[in-house]
C-alpha positions as a printed Julia matrix, in Angstrom:
383×3 Matrix{Float64}:
 -53.11  79.15   54.54
 -51.37  78.7    57.83
 -47.38  79.24   58.44
 -47.04  75.36   58.88
 -49.02  74.7    55.7
 -46.91  77.24   53.94
 -43.78  75.29   54.81
 -45.4   72.01   54.1
 -46.51  73.17   50.49
 -42.72  74.61   49.92
 -41.25  71.7    51.19
 -43.24  69.25   48.74
 -42.75  71.76   46.13
 -38.72  71.65   46.68
 -39.06  67.44   46.46
 -40.73  67.89   43.3
 -38.22  70.74   41.34
 -35.14  68.33   42.53
 -37.13  65.01   41.39
 -37.62  67.22   38.07
 -33.85  68.23   37.82
 -33.07  64.94   38.82
 -34.96  63.11   36.2
 -33.38  65.77   33.48
 -30.04  65.4    34.25
 -30.46  61.44   34.67
 -31.91  61.63   30.68
 -29.12  63.33   30.02
 -26.73  60.43   31.26
 -29.21  58.28   29.7
 -28.91  59.67   26.04
 -26.53  57.14   24.18
 -22.69  58.69   23.18
 -22.45  59.72   19.1
 -19.74  58.98   16.39
 -20.05  60.44   13.35
 -17.25  59.99   10.28
 -17.3   61.53    7.04
 -14.72  60.19    4.86
 -13.72  61.89    1.59
 -11.7   59.08   -0.69
 -10.02  60.48   -3.89
 -11.42  58.31   -6.77
  -8.87  59.61   -9.1
  -6.94  57.33  -11.33
  -3.66  56.84   -9.29
  -6.49  56.02   -5.99
  -6.99  52.11   -6.8
  -4.6   51.42   -3.67
  -6.42  53.75   -1.26
  -9.54  52.23   -2.01
  -8.62  48.97   -1.55
  -7.53  49.66    1.6
 -10.62  51.42    2.53
 -12.66  48.49    1.62
 -10.14  45.92    3.51
  -9.44  48.03    6.53
 -13.22  49.37    7.2
 -13.97  46.47    9.78
 -10.76  47.39   11.89
 -11.86  51.09   12.2
 -15.01  49.93   13.36
 -13.58  47.49   15.72
 -12.01  50.59   17.46
 -15.21  53.01   17.3
 -16.85  49.66   19.26
 -13.73  49.43   21.89
 -14.94  53.28   23.63
 -17.2   54.37   25.76
 -18.76  57.46   26.95
 -19.37  57.97   30.72
 -19.64  53.93   30.32
 -21.98  53.94   27.71
 -20.67  52.24   24.15
 -21.82  54.81   21.35
 -23.76  54.4    18.32
 -21.72  54.68   15.02
 -22.4   56.92   12.14
 -20.42  57.24    9.12
 -20.94  59.3     5.76
 -18.84  58.01    2.36
 -18.27  61.0    -0.46
 -15.5   60.58   -3.38
 -14.38  62.83   -4.75
 -11.86  63.96   -8.17
 -13.61  61.55  -10.14
 -14.04  62.29  -14.22
 -17.28  60.61  -14.32
 -18.61  63.08  -11.87
 -20.28  66.3   -12.89
 -17.77  69.2   -13.33
 -20.4   71.45  -12.36
 -20.43  70.16   -9.23
 -16.86  70.17   -8.83
 -16.14  66.32   -8.85
 -17.93  65.6    -6.0
 -20.44  63.09   -4.97
 -22.2   62.02   -1.6
 -22.1   58.99   -1.97
 -23.8   58.32    1.45
 -24.96  60.26    4.34
 -24.39  59.33    7.96
 -25.42  56.24    8.74
 -25.09  53.38   10.71
 -26.01  50.75    8.29
 -22.29  49.31    8.31
 -23.42  46.69    5.47
 -23.94  49.54    3.27
 -21.12  51.61    4.07
 -18.99  48.28    3.16
 -21.25  47.54   -0.32
 -20.81  51.0    -1.23
 -17.03  50.97   -0.87
 -17.04  48.18   -3.12
 -18.74  49.73   -5.41
 -16.41  53.11   -6.08
 -14.82  53.14   -9.43
 -11.59  55.37   -9.95
 -11.33  57.69  -12.83
  -9.01  60.85  -13.9
  -9.77  64.06  -12.31
  -9.49  67.43  -10.69
  -9.05  66.92   -7.06
 -10.96  69.78   -5.16
  -9.99  69.46   -1.54
 -11.41  72.92   -0.34
 -14.96  72.5    -2.2
 -15.43  68.18   -0.94
 -15.1   69.13    2.88
 -16.96  72.46    2.28
 -20.28  70.11    0.57
 -19.62  67.32    3.25
 -19.61  70.25    6.42
 -22.8   71.9     4.88
 -24.9   68.78    3.9
 -24.54  66.22    6.31
 -27.05  66.22    9.57
 -23.84  66.54   12.01
 -25.49  66.62   15.75
 -25.22  69.91   17.52
 -24.19  68.45   20.68
 -20.5   68.99   21.63
 -20.52  65.88   23.41
 -20.31  63.81   20.07
 -16.73  63.27   18.56
 -17.24  64.73   14.79
 -14.62  63.9    12.44
 -14.14  64.51    8.55
 -10.83  62.12    7.16
 -10.11  63.27    3.79
  -7.76  61.04    1.66
  -5.64  62.15   -1.53
  -2.54  62.51   -3.08
  -2.67  65.8    -5.18
  -2.61  69.03   -3.8
  -4.79  70.43   -0.93
  -5.0   74.01   -2.89
  -6.82  73.22   -6.05
  -9.87  74.48   -7.11
 -12.14  77.68   -6.61
 -12.95  76.92   -3.17
 -10.13  78.11   -0.43
  -9.45  75.28    1.95
  -8.52  77.61    4.53
 -12.62  78.65    4.42
 -13.9   75.37    4.7
 -11.5   74.11    7.83
 -12.55  77.02    9.52
 -16.17  76.47    8.83
 -15.69  72.87   10.17
 -14.1   73.06   12.88
 -16.55  76.32   13.98
 -19.08  73.56   13.94
 -16.93  71.53   16.18
 -15.87  69.13   13.21
 -12.32  67.85   13.51
 -10.66  67.46    9.96
  -7.9   65.14    9.79
  -6.18  64.76    6.16
  -4.4   61.91    4.62
  -1.84  62.44    2.53
  -1.58  59.3    -0.32
   2.63  60.32   -0.34
   5.58  61.21    1.81
   5.06  63.51    4.81
   7.41  66.63    3.17
   5.21  66.33    0.0
   2.01  66.65    2.2
   3.52  69.68    3.84
   4.47  71.76    1.16
   1.11  71.04   -0.87
  -1.46  72.41    2.02
  -2.24  68.86    3.9
  -0.93  69.9     6.77
  -2.36  73.31    6.82
  -5.27  72.11    6.51
  -5.43  69.87    9.26
  -3.52  72.41   11.78
  -6.37  74.91   10.56
  -9.72  72.28   11.77
  -7.52  70.68   15.33
  -6.94  67.74   12.98
  -4.04  65.54   12.34
  -1.84  65.5     8.74
  -1.4   61.68    7.84
   0.46  59.97    5.95
   0.21  56.64    4.35
   1.92  54.46    1.7
  -1.38  54.02   -0.52
  -0.11  51.15   -2.63
   1.33  49.1     0.49
  -0.36  45.72    0.57
  -1.85  45.36    4.03
  -0.83  41.6     5.55
  -2.48  40.59    8.73
  -0.9   38.36   11.03
  -2.61  35.39   11.26
  -3.97  33.86   14.87
  -5.08  30.11   15.92
  -8.85  31.78   16.59
  -9.24  33.19   13.42
 -11.02  30.13   11.78
 -13.35  29.82   14.7
 -14.42  33.33   15.02
 -15.12  33.37   11.11
 -17.01  30.29   11.45
 -19.1   31.86   14.13
 -20.38  34.65   11.98
 -21.41  32.5     9.57
 -23.67  31.21   12.79
 -24.34  34.73   13.8
 -26.1   35.26   10.55
 -28.8   32.66   11.01
 -30.11  34.8    14.09
 -31.11  37.26   12.08
 -35.17  37.95   11.15
 -35.56  39.65    7.97
 -38.98  41.81    8.25
 -40.88  44.23    5.67
 -39.86  44.72    2.08
 -36.1   46.07    2.49
 -35.8   42.71    5.18
 -34.48  40.5     2.79
 -33.0   43.25    0.8
 -30.79  43.98    3.92
 -29.79  40.58    4.84
 -28.49  40.25    1.05
 -26.62  42.65    1.77
 -25.26  41.24    4.78
 -24.43  38.39    3.12
 -22.76  40.28    0.31
 -20.73  42.22    3.16
 -19.28  39.02    4.21
 -18.45  37.43    1.02
 -16.59  40.91    0.12
 -14.52  40.3     3.3
 -13.0   37.01    2.14
 -11.92  38.39   -1.3
  -7.91  36.93   -1.61
  -6.93  41.42   -0.8
  -9.92  41.67    2.27
  -8.3   37.75    3.17
  -5.21  38.69    3.5
  -5.33  42.27    5.44
  -7.51  40.04    8.15
 -10.66  41.57    7.15
 -13.16  37.96    7.36
 -12.16  38.36   11.12
 -12.24  41.97   11.71
 -15.85  41.57   10.17
 -16.75  38.87   12.16
 -15.8   40.68   15.37
 -17.36  43.93   14.59
 -21.18  41.55   13.71
 -20.2   40.71   17.92
 -20.24  44.61   18.72
 -22.98  46.78   19.88
 -21.9   49.11   16.42
 -23.57  46.63   14.53
 -27.39  47.47   14.83
 -29.96  46.0    12.02
 -33.05  47.63   13.93
 -34.39  48.45   10.34
 -34.67  44.87    8.96
 -33.89  42.55   11.72
 -36.73  41.71   14.76
 -34.14  41.19   17.34
 -32.07  44.18   17.35
 -35.65  46.29   16.4
 -37.65  44.71   19.48
 -34.65  44.61   21.57
 -34.03  48.77   20.88
 -37.82  49.54   21.31
 -37.81  50.81   17.9
 -40.18  47.93   16.34
 -43.32  46.35   18.27
 -44.05  42.97   16.97
 -47.61  42.61   17.76
 -47.77  45.71   15.17
 -46.32  44.16   12.38
 -48.12  42.57    9.31
 -48.41  39.0     8.52
 -47.11  39.55    4.91
 -44.11  41.66    6.43
 -42.89  38.36    8.31
 -40.94  35.23    7.52
 -42.46  32.4     5.71
 -42.22  30.51    9.4
 -43.5   33.02   11.24
 -46.66  34.02    9.67
 -48.9   31.28   11.28
 -47.24  31.48   14.63
 -49.46  33.23   17.76
 -48.56  36.03   18.68
 -46.87  34.42   21.93
 -44.8   31.8    19.74
 -43.37  35.18   17.61
 -42.06  36.67   20.46
 -40.54  33.37   22.11
 -39.38  32.76   18.6
 -37.49  35.86   18.14
 -36.34  35.74   21.99
 -34.78  32.62   21.21
 -32.48  33.9    17.85
 -31.55  36.84   20.53
 -30.41  34.53   22.9
 -28.58  32.47   20.47
 -27.03  35.61   19.14
 -26.14  36.98   22.28
 -24.22  33.59   23.33
 -22.48  33.75   19.87
 -21.64  37.36   20.13
 -20.38  36.2    23.23
 -17.94  33.26   22.09
 -16.47  35.52   19.15
 -15.67  38.07   21.93
 -13.8   35.83   24.07
 -11.93  34.41   20.97
 -11.06  37.68   20.33
  -9.95  38.68   23.5
  -7.38  35.71   22.88
  -6.53  36.5    19.68
  -5.55  40.11   20.27
  -3.29  39.11   22.7
  -1.8   36.92   20.57
  -1.35  39.3    17.76
   0.07  41.76   20.17
   2.85  39.42   21.11
   3.53  38.64   17.14
   4.06  42.06   16.81
   6.42  42.9    19.54
   8.58  40.03   18.06
   8.28  41.4    14.82
   9.02  44.99   15.29
   6.81  46.19   13.52
   3.8   49.39   13.4
   2.29  48.88   10.45
   1.94  52.75   10.61
   1.6   53.68    7.26
  -1.66  51.99    6.06
  -5.27  53.7     6.28
  -6.24  51.82    9.56
  -3.3   52.92   11.66
  -3.49  56.42   10.47
  -6.93  56.86   11.45
  -6.43  55.14   14.74
  -4.31  57.15   15.54
  -6.07  60.51   14.98
  -9.26  59.21   16.44
  -7.47  57.68   19.85
  -6.17  61.22   20.78
  -8.84  62.99   19.48
 -11.72  61.14   20.9
  -9.96  61.45   24.71
 -10.87  65.35   24.64
 -14.6   64.36   23.95
 -14.26  62.03   27.48
 -14.67  58.96   25.7
 -12.51  56.4    27.12
 -10.89  53.28   24.61
 -10.24  50.09   25.57
  -6.32  49.03   25.07
  -5.89  46.41   22.48
C-alpha cells in the first residue's frame, strides 16, 4: 500500500470513528430524561388527613414535574407508592406494603391513593425506607432525579431497622430521602425526622396534615374541566386491558370532583395533567402507542380493536387514529393556553391575599423538588 493510500485510509477511518462517536453522543442526548419518586405514606389511624392531601394534591405535584426539562427535553415520570404503619398489614413484614412499583400510569396511582384505608399500627420508618430502596427498579444513571418522600407523625426511630443505615444506603444509590413530619418542626427535630433527611441529602419538611386545602378559583376553571371531558373522547382503547384502563381514567376524573378534591382544586389540576407530556397511556391507547412507536397499528388483531374500527381498512384505521391524535393536540393546546392565563390570575390573587400555603403536602414536596432537581440539571418553568 502506497503512502498516499495509507493516508486516505487513515482519513476515512478517522471520519468513521468521529461519526460513530457523534452518533453515540447524539443517542445519549436523545435518551429521555427520567424522574423517579417513591411516596411512603403512614396509614395509621391518625393519618386520614395526610392521605386526603395526597389524593387531592397528586395532580398539582405531577404538574410541577411536567414543567421540568433536562437539556431541553421533557421527562418521563415514574411514581411508586408504599403504605406503612397499618395494623391490617402483616407484622412480620413490618406493617409495610408496596401498593405500586415505579409506574408511569398516573391514573393507577390516583386509583390506589383513593383505595388506601387507615388503621392504627406501629410506624417503622427505617424499615420502609430500606424496603423501597432495595425493592424498586431505580435507575443506575446519575442524571435521573430519584427521591423518596416519607410522611408520618410518629418518632423516626421506631422499629428494629436503624434509619441511619437505611438513609445511608439510599443516598449511596443516589436516592434522596425527604422527610415530611406531620406536626410541628420542633417535634420533627427531636424525633429523628430532620436527621433522617440530613443523612440522605434531603429536606426535612413539616406539614399540618389536617389542614383543609382550599384552592383559588379562577375564571378559566370551568372551561378547563369541560375540555378534559372532551379529551377523553380522543382515546382509542385497544387490547384486553384497554377498556379496563379507560374506565380507570374515567374513575380518576370522578375522584377529582369529590367535595374535598374540588375544594383543593383537583379537577383543574388533573385536567392540566392530562394535557401535558407526563400523561402517557401507550399501553392501552392507540394514539399514544403509535405516536411513541410502542405499537404498530397494522399488527393489532381485529378483536383487540374498538368495535368501530374492526370493519375499517388499514388505511382507514391509520387515518382514524391520526384524526384522534390531531383532535387531542388541539384540545391539549386549548387547556394549556387557558392554564397559562389561569396561573397568572392565581399568582396575582395570592399576592393580594399574602398566603403561601406552605404547610400542606403539595407545597412541601414542590419546595423540595425545585431545589433538588436543579442539581440534576433540570430546569423548571416559573409558575
